[in-house]
N, C-alpha and C positions, 0 to 999 in steps of 0.2 A: 504493500500500500504506500502511495506517495506521501511525502510530508504534508502536502496541502490536504490530502484526503484525511490523514490522521487528525490534522487540526480541525477540520470540519466536523469530525465525529466527536470532538471533545464537548462536554456539556458546558464548560466554561471557556468556550472559544473566544469570547469577547475580550479575555485578558490578553490574547495574542493578536488582536485586531489592530489594523491601521485604518481608521474610518475616514471616508471622503464624503463631505457634505455637498449636496447638489440641489439646486432648484431645477425642476424638470423644464420649466419654461426658459431657463437661462442657459441650458447646456448645449443642445444642438437641435436644429429645426429640420425635420426630415421631409416635410410636405410644403415648405416654402410659404407658410402663412405668417411668418414673422415671430412665431412662438415655438419654443422648444417642446419636445414631446417624447413619449416612451420609445417610439421607434428610433428617434435620434439618439437617445441614451444607449439603446442596444447597439447601435453602430459604433459607439465610442467605448464599449466595455473593454475591448482589447487595449485601448490606451490606458485605462485604469489598471488592467492586469500588468502591463508593461511598467507602470509607475511603482507597483508593489502593493497596491490597495487590495485588501481582502474583505472590506465591508463598506457598503454605501448607505448613507443616511439621506433619505428623500424627504424634502419638505412637503407640506400637504398638497395633495393632487385631487381632492374631492370637489364636487360641485360647490361653488362659492361665489359671492358677489365680488370677491377679491379686493375688499377694502383693507385687508390686513394680510396680504401675501398668501391668502388661502387658509389662514388660521381662523377665519370666520366661516365655519363649515355649514353648508345648507343640506347636506345628505351624506351620512357616514358610510353608506354601503354601495357607492358607485363612483365612477370616475368623471372628472370634469372633461367634457368632450374636447376642449381645446388641447388636451394632452394625449388624447387617444381614447381607447375603449378598455373594458375589463379584459378583453382578449389580448390586447397589447400589453397590459400589465402582467398577465400570466406568462406571456412570451418573455418579458423582461426577467421574471423570476427564474424561468427555465434557463435562459442564456447566462444569467449571472451565476447561478448554482453550477452550471457546467464549467465555469471558470473559477470555481471555489471562491466566489464573492458573495457574501451575505447581504441581504437587503433589510434595512431598518427603516420603518415608516413612522409617521407621526400619529399619535392617538391624542387628539385635542379634546379631552373630555371635561375640562373645567367649564367650558362655555360653548355656545353655538353661535351661528349668525342669527340675526333677527329675522332672516329670510327662511330659516329652517321651519319645516311644517310643524314641529313640536311647539315652537314659540308662537307661530300663528294660531295654533289651536289654544295654546295656553292663554294668550291675551284676550281671546274671545270667550273663554270658559268662565263659569261662575267661580267665585272664591271658594276654596275647599274641595273643588271637583278634581277628578282624575288628571286632566290635562293641566289645569291651573297649577297644580302642585309640582309640575315638572320644573318650574323655575321659582325663584325666591321673590315674592311680592310683598309690598308693604304700603301702608298709607302714611308712614312716618319716615321721611328721608334722613332722620337723625340717628336711626338705629345703626349699630356697629360703628360708632363714631371713632373708635380707636384704630380702625383699619386705615392704613395709609393709601393714598392715591398713587398708583404706580406710574401711569402715563400722565404726569402732572403738566406736561407741556400741551396736552390736548384735552384733558378732562378736569373738571372742577369738583366732581363728586363721584362716589361709588354707586350712587342711585341715579336712575334716569326715569323721567315721567313718560308713561305710555298713554296717549290720549284714547286709545281703544279700550284698554283695560281700566282706565281712569285710576291707575295706581302706579307706584314706583316699582321698578325691578332692579335687582342687584347685578352689578357688573364690576369686576376687578380691573378690566382692561378698557377697551373702547366701549362706548355706549351702544354701539351696534353689535356687541358681543355679550348677550345676557348669560349669566352664570346658571348652570343647572343646579337643581336642588337635590343634593346628595342625602338629605335627611329623608327623602322619599325612596323607599325600597324599589319602587317601579323604575326609577331612573337607574339604579344600580343594575337591575336585571337587563335593561336595554343596553347598558354599557358592556356587560358581559357578552351579550349577543354580538355586538360589534367586534369585540376582541376575538371571539370564536370565528367570525366570518373571515377576517384577514389572516389569522394564523392557520386556518384550514386551507387557505390558498397557498401557503408556504412562506409567508413573511417570517423572517428570522428574529426580528426584534421590534419592540414598540417603544418609541420615545414618548413618555408621559408629560405632555406640555403643561406648564403652570400647575403642577400637582400640589403645591402647598396650600392652595386656596379653595379646596373643595367644600369645606364646611365653614359656617359662620357661628360665632358665639359672642354674646354681648360681654363687654369688658375685656375682650382680648384683641390682639392684632388681626385675628381671623387668618392666621398663618400657622402652619405646623401643628394643627390641633390634634389631640389624641384620636379623634374620630377619623381623621384622614389616614392615620397609620393603621387603624383597625380595618378600614376599607382596603388598603393596600395589601394587608395580610390575606384577606379573603381573595383578592384578585390574583395575588401571587400563587396561593395554594391552588386556585382554579387552573391557572396556566400550567403550573408544574405538573398537575395531575393529567391534563389533557394533551399538553404539548411540551414534552421534555426538551431541554436544551434551547428553549426560546428566552429571549432577553427582555427585561423591563428596565428601561433607562429613565431615571427621574430627572426632570428639569426643575431643580429647587435652587433658586438664586438666594442662597443663605450662607451664613458663616459655617465653617466646617463642623462645629459642634452641634449645629442644627441640621445641616445637610446629612450628617452621618446617620441621623435617625431614620432616613429613608432606606437604609439597608436593613433596619430592624436587627434581628439576630440572624441575619441571612435569610429571613423569611419575608422580606418585602421586595424591594428592587435590587437587582444584581449590580447595577451601575448607577452612579449619580455624578452630575457635573461638579467639578471643583472650581466654582466661580471665583473665590477670593485669590486663588493662585495666579490667575491670568493677568490682572493688572499689575501685580507685584513683579512679574517678569519684566514688564516694560519699565517699572519704577527702578528696579535694580540696575538695569542697563543705563538708564538716564542718570541715576545718582552715582553710578560706578561703585556700588556698595551692595554686598550680599545680604545685608540685614533684612530688607523686606521679604526676601525669599526664606531665609532661615526662620524668621519670626512666624510666618504662616505655616511652614512645614512643621515646626514644633507645636503649633496649635492644632494641627490636624490629628484627630484621634485615630486609634487603630480601628480597622474595619474587619468585618467577618471574613473568614478565609475564602468564601466563594464569591466575594464582592470585589469591585474595582472602581477607581475613580475614572471619570472621563475628563481629559484635559485638552485645552485648545488655546490657540492664539487669537483667532478671529472666527466669527460666524455670521449668520444672516442678520443678526440684530446689531444694535450699537455695542461698542466695547463698553460693557456695563461697569459702572463705578459705584454700584449700590453697596457692595461689600468691601468698602474702604472707609477710612476715617474722613472727616471733613477736610483735614489738612492734606491727606493723601489725594483726595479727589481734586482739591484745588491745585496741587502739584501736577497731577496728570493733565488737567486742563491747560495749565501754563506751559507744560512741556510738549504736549501732543495735540492741542486743539486751541491755539491762540485765537483763531478765527471763530467767532460765535456760530458761523454757519456749520461748523464741524460738530457742534454739540447738539444733543437731543436727549430729552428726558434726563436721566442721570448717567450719561455716557457720551461716547464719541463715535460718530458715524464715519469711520474710515477703514480702508483695507490695510492689510499688514504692510505692504511695501510703502505706500505714502506715509503711514505712521512713522516709519523709520527713514524717511527722506530718500527712499530708494537705495539706501546704503546696503550693498550686497553682504558686507561683513556682518552687520547687525541682523540682517534677515537670516543668515546662516546661523548666527549665534542663538537667536530666539528659537529657531527650529531645533537646534542641537539640545537646548533645554527641554523643549517639548518632547523630544524623542528619548531623553535620558532620565527625566524625573518620573516618579511613580505614577502610573495611570495609563489609560489607553488614549493615544493621541488622535485628534480629529483635525483633518486638513480641510480648509474651506476652499471650494472649487476656485481655480485661478491663482491661488496664492503660491502654487508650486512653480508658476512662471513669473510671479511678481506683478500681477495685474494691478492697475490703478483703479480709481473710483471717480465719482462725480457727485460732489457734495451738494450740488444745486438741484438735484432731482426730487427733493422732498422726501419726508419720512426717512426710511432707511434704504430707499431704492438705489441710492448711489453706490452701494456695495453689492447690488444684485443685477448688474449689467451683463450683457451677453458674453459668454465664454469666447476668448480670443484664440481661434484655431489657426488662422493664417493671415497673410497680408491682403487677401482678396476682399471683395465687396462684403461689407457687414462682418468683417473679421472672420470670414469663413463660417459664421454661425448659421446663416440663412441666405438663400438666393432671392428672397423677397426684396421688393424695393425698400430702401431704407426707411421710408415713411411708415411702412407697415410694421416695423419692428415694435415689440412690446416696450422696448427701451432703447435709447440711442447707445451705440458703442462708444468706447472711450477714445476721444480724439485729443486729449491733453497731450502737449508735445512730449513730455517725459515718459508717458505711459501709453502713447498712441498704439493702437492695435497693429499698425504696420511695422512697428519695431518690437512690440512685446506680444509674441504669439507662440503657440506650440510648435508650429512647423519650423520656424526659424531656430528655436531652441533645440529641437531634435537634431538639427544639422550641426550644432556647436556642442562638442563634448564638454566644454567648460561652462556651459550655461547653467543657470539656476535649476532648470528642470532636471538636467543630468545629475547635478549635485544632490537634489532631493531624492532621485531614484537610488543613487548609490548609498545615501545615508539610510534610507528605509531598508535597503537590502542588508546593511550591516546591523541595524537594529533588529530586524527579523531573525538574524542568525544567533542572537543571544537572548535566551529566555530570562536572564537576569534583568534585562531592561523591561520586559513585559510583566514578569511575575516576581521579581526580586524585592527584597527589603531595601531600605535606604538607611545609611549611617552617615551622618554629617561629620566632616573632619574640620578641625580648627586650623586654618592656614593663618600665618601671621599677617598676611596681606589681606585686608578686608575687601579688596577689589577682586579677589579670587574665591569662587565658590568651589568647594571640593567635597566629594562624598563617594562612598562605596555603594554599589548595587550588588546584592548577593542573592543567588538562588541555588540551593543545594551546594554542589562543589564549585559552582561558577561564581567568580568574583570580578567585578569591574571597578576601576577607579576612574572617576570623572572629575576633570578640572575645567573650570569655565572662567575666562578672563572677562570681566564686565566692563573693563576700561577701554577707552579709545587709544590707549598707549600700551606699549609692551610692558609686561609685569612679571615679577619673579616672586617666589616664595619658597620656604622650607616646609616640608610636611613630615610628621613623625609616622613612618610606616613600619616601625620596628617590630610590630606584631607579625610581620611577614618577611623576616630576615631570610635572605638567599632566594626569595621568589624573584622571578624575572617579570619585567613589564613589557608587554607586547602591545604596540600601537595598532588598533584594530583595523584601520583603514588601509594603511600601506604595509602592515605586518612588519613594521620595523621594531627591532629588539632594542630595549633600553637597558642600561646597566642594572645589575642585580641590586636588590634592596639590602642595605646594611643597617647596623645599629644606629648610626648617626642619621640625623634628619636628611631627607632626600630633597635635592634642589631642583626646582622646575622653573623654566622660563616659558611664558606664553605670549604670542604676538597679540597685537591689538584685536580685541573682540575674538580672540582665539579660544579653542577648546581642545581638550585631549580626552579620548576614550582609550583606556589602557586595560588590558586583561592581565590579571595577576596569575602567573603560571608557576606551579610548583617546580622546584629545581629539576626534577627528573622529567618534566614534560616540556623542556625548552625547545622549541622549533626556531641757574641763572646768576648768574654772577652779579655780584654787586658792581654796578656801573658807576664810574666816576662822573660827577657833574663837570660840564665843560661849557665852553663858549659856543654860541650859535652865531654864525656870521650872517648879517643882512646888510644891504647897502644903505637903505634909508627908512623905508616904510615897514611897519610891523606886519603888514599883510604878507610880506615876503616869507614870513616864517612858515607859511602853509604850502610852500612850493619846494619841489626837488629835494636836495640834500638837507636843507634847513628843516623841512618837515620830518624827515627820517630822524634827524638829530633831536628834534623836539620830542618825538615819540619816545626816544631813548631816555632823555632826561626826565620826562614826565613820570616814567616808571620809578625812577629814584625818588622823585618828589612825593608821589602819592603814598608810597609805602611808609613814609614818615609822618603822614597826616593823621590826626586823631579820627577824622571822619571816614577814613578808608577801612572797610570792614574785613577784608580777606587777607590779613597779614600772614596767616599761617598757610596760605596756598601759593603754589608756584605759578608765577605769571609766565605764560608761553608767548603772549604777544599783547602789546598795547598799541592802539591806533586811534587817530583822531577821526571819530565817526562823523562829526559835523562841526562847523564853525560858523558863527553868526556875529556880524558886527553890531554890537549893542549900543555903543556910544562912539561918536566921532570926535567930540571935543569935551573937555580941553585936551584930552589925549585918547587915542582909540582904545576901546575896551571890547574884547571879543568874548562871547560865550562859547566855550568848548564843550562838546559832548564826547567823552572819552570812552572808548570800548576796550575793556580789559578781558582777555581770554586766559583761561587757566588750563593746567594740565589735568586737574581732577575735579572740576566742577563747572557749572554753567557760567557763561560769560556775564559780565556786569557792565553797566554804563554809569558814569559819574559826570557831574556838571562842575565846571570850573570857569570863573570869569578871570581872564588874564589881561594884563596891560603892561606897558613899558614904564619904568620908574627910574628917574635920574636923581631923585632927592636922597642923597646918601644918609642924611640925618634920619629921615623917616625909615629908611631901610634898616638902620641899625637896631631899631626897636623890634624885638621878637622876630629876628631875621629868618629863623627856621620855619616859621609859619608862612612867610611871605615869598621868599626868593625861590624861584624855580631854577633859574640858571642866569648866566651872564650873557648879555647881548653885545656883540662886537660890531660896530658900525663904522662907516667911513669917517664920521665926525668924532665920536667918542664912545666909550663903553657905557652901557646902562644895564639895568636888570629886567628880566622878565619875571613878573610877580603875580601873585594871586590878588586880584583887584579887591576882593572882599576885605583885605587887610590894609587898604590904603584909605585912611579917613578923608583925605582931600578930594576923593572921588565920590564920597557918599551923597553929597548934595545933588550931584548930577544923576546918580543912580536912582535916588528916591524920586526925583522929578520924572525920570524915565518910567518908573513904575506907575505913575499916574497918568500916562499919556495915551492909553487906549490905542495901541499900535500893533501891527504885525510886522515882524522882521524875518526875512527869508534867509535860509542857509543853503548849503549845497544839497542837503537831503530833506530837511524839514523846515519848520518855521516856529518862531517864538511869538506867542500871543500874550499881550499884556492887557489884563482885564480889570481896570479899577472900578470900585463901587462909588456911589455918590458920597460926597463928603470927604474924599481922600485928602485933598489939599487943605481942607479945614482942619483935619486932625494933624496934618503935618505942621501947620503954622499956629497951632492952638496955644503954645507956651511962648512967653516972651523971651526966656533964656534958652537958646538952642543947646541941646545936649546930644552928643554923639559918642557912642562907646560900643565896643564889641562885648558880647555876652559870652563869657568863656566857659560857662557850665555845660554847654552842649558838646556832645562827642560825635554823634552821627550826623548832625547838621551844623550849619554855621549861622549864628544870629547876630544882628547888628541893631542897636537902638539908635534911632535918629529922631530926636525931639519926642513927639507923642506917638511915634510909629515904631514898630518892631519888624524888621525883615528877617525871615527865616528861610535860608537856602537849603533845600533838601539835596544833599550831595549825591545820594544814590538815585539814579533815574529808573523808575519802574513804570511800566505801562499801566495807565489807569489814573483816575482822579484820586488824589491822596485822601484817606479817610478824614484827616483833619479839616479839609475843605468841606467835604460832604456833611460831617457832623456839625461843624461850626455854623454852616449856613442854615442847617435845620434848626439848631438851637437859637440862632439869632432871631428866628420868627416867634420864639416864645417870649412874650413880654415879661414874664416873671422869672426868667433865668438869666443871670448875669455871667458874661464871659467876654474875653477880648474879641471884638468884632473884626472880621476880615475886611480890610480896606481895598485890597487889590490882590490878584494872584497871577503868577507867571505860569504859562503852560506851553510846553514844547509839543509839537505834533509831527509825527513821522508816519507817512503813509496813512494819514487819517486817524492814527491812534494817539490819544492824549497822554502826556506825561506831566504831572504837576512838578514844577521846578522849585517853586517857592511861594510864600505868602507874605503879605504885609498886613500886620494886625495893629490895632490900637494898643498903645502901651498903657497899662494900668499901674499907677503909682502903688508901690507896695513896700513892705518892710522885710521882704524875703519870702521864702517858701515855708510850707508847713513842716518840712523836715527841720530846718533851722529853728523854727518856733518850738517844735517838740523837743529838740535837743536842749534848748535853753530851759524849758520848764521841767524837763526830766532831771537836768542837773540840779536845779533848785530843790526838787523833791528828794534827791539823793543826799543833798547836803543836810536837809532836815532829818533824813533817815540816819545820817551819821551822828546827829546829835541825840539820837535815841527817841525822838518825838513821834516817829511814824512806825507802826507795826501793822502791816496789812493782814487781815484774816485769810486763812486758806480758802481757795476756791478752785473749782474745776475750770479748765479751758472750755469756752462756749460750745465747741463742736462735740464735746463729751456731754455737757449738760449746761443748758442756758438758765441763768438765774437773774433775778432783779437785783440791781445794784443798790445796796442799803445807803441811807443818808450818811452814815459814818464814813464809808469809803469815798463818797463824793466829796465830803469835806476834806478828807485826807489828800485827795487829788487836787483840791483847790480850784483855781481858775481853769486849770487844764481839763477838769471834768466838764465844764461848760463848753470848752473848745472841742472836745471829743464828740459831745452831743451834736454840736453844730456841724462838724465834719460829716457825721453820719447822716444828718438831715440833708446836707448838700449832696451827698452821694445818692440818697434815695430820690431827691428831686431830679437829679441828672437822669437816673434810670427811668423814672416815670415820664420825663420829657422825651427820652429816646424811644419809649414804648408807645407813646400816644399815636393815634391813627395817623397814617401818612398815605398820600396817594402813590408814593414810590414803594415798589415791592422791596427795594433795598432796605427799607426801614420798618416795614410792616412786621409786627410781632408775630411769632409762630409758636406753636406748641412744642414744648420740650418732650420728645417722644422716645420710644424704645430705641430707635435707630441713633438718636443722639447719645443715649446711654452707651450703646455699643461702640460708637465712635470714640466716646470719652474713655471707655474701657481699653480700646486698642491703643489710643494715644498714651494712656497711663502705663499700659503694659510695655510699650516701646521705651518710654522714659525710664521705667524701673529696670528694664534689662540693661540699658546703657549705664545707669547708676551702679548696678552690680559690677559691671565690667570695669568701671572706673575706681571701684573700691580699693583695689590694691595700690593705686597711685596716691591714696590719701594717707597711708600709714605714717609717712615721715612728717606730715603736716598737722596731724591731730594728736591730742593727748591720748595716751594709751587707753585710758578708761573710756574716752569718747569713741575711739576707733573700735574698741571691743564691743561696746554697746551698739554702735551703728552696724557692725558686722552681724551681730545677733539679730537686730531688728530687720535688716534686709533679707536675712536668710530664713526667718521664722515663718511658719505657715500662716500666722495671723495676718501678716501683711498681704500675702497672696489671697487669703480669704476675704480681706477687706476689699481688695480690688475686684475679686470675683463676685462680691455682693452686688456690684453694679448690674450684673446680669440676672440677679435673682429677685430684684425689687422693681416695682413700677413707680416712676416719679412723674408728677405732673409739673405744672408751672409753665413759664414761657421762656423763649430765647429771643434776645433783642440784639441790636447793635450796641456794643458796650464801649467803654473807654479803651480797654485793651492793654493799657500799661499803667495801671492805677497804683500810685504810691504817694507818699507824703511830698516827694519832690515835684509832683505834678499839680500842686495846689498853692496858690499865692495867698499870703496873709497881708491884708491891707491895713491892719490896725484895729478894725472892727468887724471884719468879714473874711470869709474864705472864698476864693474863686478858683474853680477847676480849669486847668489849661492843658495844652498838648494832647489833642485827641487823635494823634496819628497812629496810636498803637505801638507795639514793640517794633522799633525800626529794624531789628535784626531779622524779623519774620517777613516773608514775601508780602507785598502789598495786598494781593487778593486774599491771602489767608487772614489778614487783619480785618477784612470785611465780613468774615463769617460770623453769623449770629451765635451768641452764647447765652448761657444762663447769667443773670446779673451777679450770681454768687461768685463767678470767676473774678470780677472786680473786687468783691469783698475780700476774697482770699488774698489778693494782691495787697490790699491795704493792711490786713492783719499781719501779713509777713513784714510789711514795712515798719509797723510798730515794733516787731521783734528786733529788727535791725537797729531801730532807734534806741531801744532799751539796752541792747548789747553795746552800742557805741558809747553810751554814757557810763556804763558799768565797767567796761574794760579799762578805763583810765582812772578808776577809783580804787583806793586801797580798801580791800574787803575786810574791814574790821568787824568786830562782833555785832555792832549796831546795824551795819549795813546787811550783814547776813540775816539778822532778824527781819529787816525790811523785805529782803528776798526779791531780786529782780524777776524771778519766775512768778511770784504772786502779783507784783506790779503789772507785769505783762498780761497776766490772766485777767486782772480787773479792767485794764484798758480795753482788752478785746470784748469782755462782757458788756461794758458800757457802750462801746461803739456799736456792737451788734444789736443790743437791746434797743438803742435809740433808732437805729436803721429800721428794725422790724416794726417799730411802733409808728413809723411815719405813715400818714394817711395814704392808702392806695397801694403801698409797695407789696403787700402780701399777695395781691392778685397775680404778681409776676413769679411767685415762688411756690414750691411744693406746699400744698395745704396742710399736710401732716408734718408736725414739728420735728418728729424723729427723722423723717425722710429729708427735711430741709437741712438739719444739722449733719446728717450723714453725707449729703451731697456737698455741703460746705467742706466737710472733712476731706472728701475726694479732691475737690479743687485745691485745698490747702496742700494735700499730698502731691498733686501735680505741680504746683508752684514750687514747693520746697525741693522736689527732685530736679526741676529745671534749674533752680538756684545752685544746687550742688554742682551740676555740670558746668554752669556758667562760671562759678567761682574757680573751679579746677582750671578752666581755660583762660581766665582773665585775672583773677585775684586770689591766688592760692592761699594767701594769709587769712582770707576771710571764710574759707570753706567750712570752718568749724561752726559758723553761725547757722547756716541751714542744716548742718548735721545735727546740732542740738535741737533745732526745730523739728526735724524728722523724728528724733527720739521722743520728743514731747508729744508729737502727734500720735505715736503708736503706744504710748503708755496706757 
């Protein structure tokens, strides 16, 4: 018996399958009507056999209005005539089985089309009657309100009104797809008949579409309900009894610990899609870091022996981003779908090749991961030749265009006139069908098609890939993913370089001393494994598949600043050799600037992306947009105003901040400087910022957009004052009279949150903040970048941080005299208590200040939550998916904190290090994080401040004013706009109080009196007072969990997230301060 025949006879044949996904109408047209059909697919089966495919997954081919690519079924037991007949389908089964190719079809049983006879009967039947109960009807559209809306780009509710039935019907997807009522036994009987019909014909497997949503129960998400699993057990037992070796494949877009439930104990579905793995393959390559992959692999539970994951890179739907955190989704959008047209629902509508910019190395790398990670790989038709897409076709049709067979008319798909085609072929220059097609690639043995064929052949020759276990290895280089795949006596070592650059690493393979390593493609022998770590070098986006064979079975340099020569005019600096030299010296300059973020990353290239003449007189001032590219991270852009300066006296002041290089001219030498540090230019710059002008550059334009009253604010004081504000690190701020200019040095696409939030709050008459007087916006290809804002300057006596330090010092001096002894109290996230009058009196005037700070915080949150016409600010429910996102984020931060623990040993007191080590390792911490998945929280999520601490609040002498609404500058701009629970801001402020208490106590001699006062007690009472005042503010409770226990638990989670972030931040930036958040973490977990 041949190997193929043996494989077909196996009950668990799906483990060794390589599945190819096909749209019948997209593959090949045999009758020239412009639509693919069964006879066309039959003609191309030999191509699939050549490629190494042994299973084909067919999308729905039933009668349908085709409003959702056939997933809106109007008849379960016949064939849509546009694809052929039932006779044609039987012929397909026969021809495919003859070539040892299995056929998997869709069983869309969650819903039907509204054109289905069942629904037509149901809508006309009386309530409670036989046909009426085939669907879920209600007179109340608020039922099952906890169920999310899946297609939120298209639907606003899970209920739709039917004018015939005069009632609402339930639908989880499009409103033209009513859900069947699985609480009705008659529905289940009909479904079993449908299953029997197709399996009797010889279908090998059924993909159960949208299977988590079969049942509805009030107070649940209506997903993954126990009733669904009971039904699947019955269905599986039925199929196993009547049709041995047939497959049930669950489409459950869920996290691994939920998706694994669809295997049951091996008595439900044999396969399920591993949705969370797919986006993390893309993330790992873009981030050049294995962590996203390792994180999700480690979260994936063990599965029953007879089961298998289905894994994929792309399919007929959008690249779904439902099973990622908000931050990860934001990252994927920024990296892979900057154009809004590429986004749909919670995903990206692009094919594999365009997602990877047509980069052959990355396409191969992603496929290498697909073929070597645990699971059965699925290839989407056309991806084996690198087909392109058309994002302008609407819905997800851009990835469903005709298969490109040749350079002939209609890409060889059909001989019909092009106007008759169901969809236009790809004519995009880079992916034009005349250049990207099967015929051409068959003729080129180095093409992607031939590479895919060879790779599939190699994979099929090793059962360790299809059936083996996985064991992750720890490579010292995080850009390299390494793991073993083992099946019985067969062991493979896989190494994957996620970087665009060549990488090396050592691996400890000492468990297999004297084993030989055989490279499985070229059969090249590597040196034997020894006790010492094995050294590997991998090319950019390279990978190695190595078979471990037993011995007996062997077969920037730091650049010096220099002069730039120009003849006369400063504009000459952007030409020829002068420009090259400028780009060289700018690299030296920015790495020493406080606002430059990426000091720990190797710059591979710095270039001037754009230059705009901003001022002509008294001396030319240019705005530069600088593009900085790196070896190991995405490129960044920075803004820099430059000018020529000959005033040697002015240059001598803080020269390192100002001087970029020396300019050598025919007349005399001068300096090229950062204009933001030249006070003599500020008057002209501030006049420019009020001019309502557009200035064009080589690539983009600078728009200056002043508000009314700009000049009035500028001239409002009789004594002009101009001074740099040195507190900023990520930005540069200058005060000029009654105005404050903030230059955002990092240029990120989008409107800065500070502009959006400030303009919103300016409309609130009862909320005081520095008004925006003007803002600068750079536009490149129509995409806005906020470069800076001019705000009113509010006279103040410093920030709340300095105010707090002063009052806390006074308190501790009283404590040293023995007059203050605070009573013991829990921290508020453990137990919230009312602050007694005794404690308020001990805190003195600072008690009133804390209350006012809390009230200002609550007022800010209420103002941000109030109804807005903009969806960017509309409050949303904090739901289960937000909890899951928070869980994933916290889990990632916790993992990184544990990895950094060893680096803390030398900088922490032994007792703190030991306690921290215990806390991070103990099961209680893991249980606390895990509890996020075991409880249901309510409340709201809103646009928050995002970087809330005492330094972000001005003290005017009688009031506090919140400032700096841009969020954490180190985070991507789009991530800063994600809506959060208001408790995230509260956690930031409570952590700020901890830093303040520590700052004043570290400089005090801890005598007996101060020990009695106890900084821990002081901090606890400050937190209690702040939180109590915040929660008692009118209206704030509507934004928070109603249950106080849930509220405090969620606050604790945000505190945990914040303190873990602080630990990582302090390790990288201020190692001497790392013990502060470490103590905070210990206190959190007491």
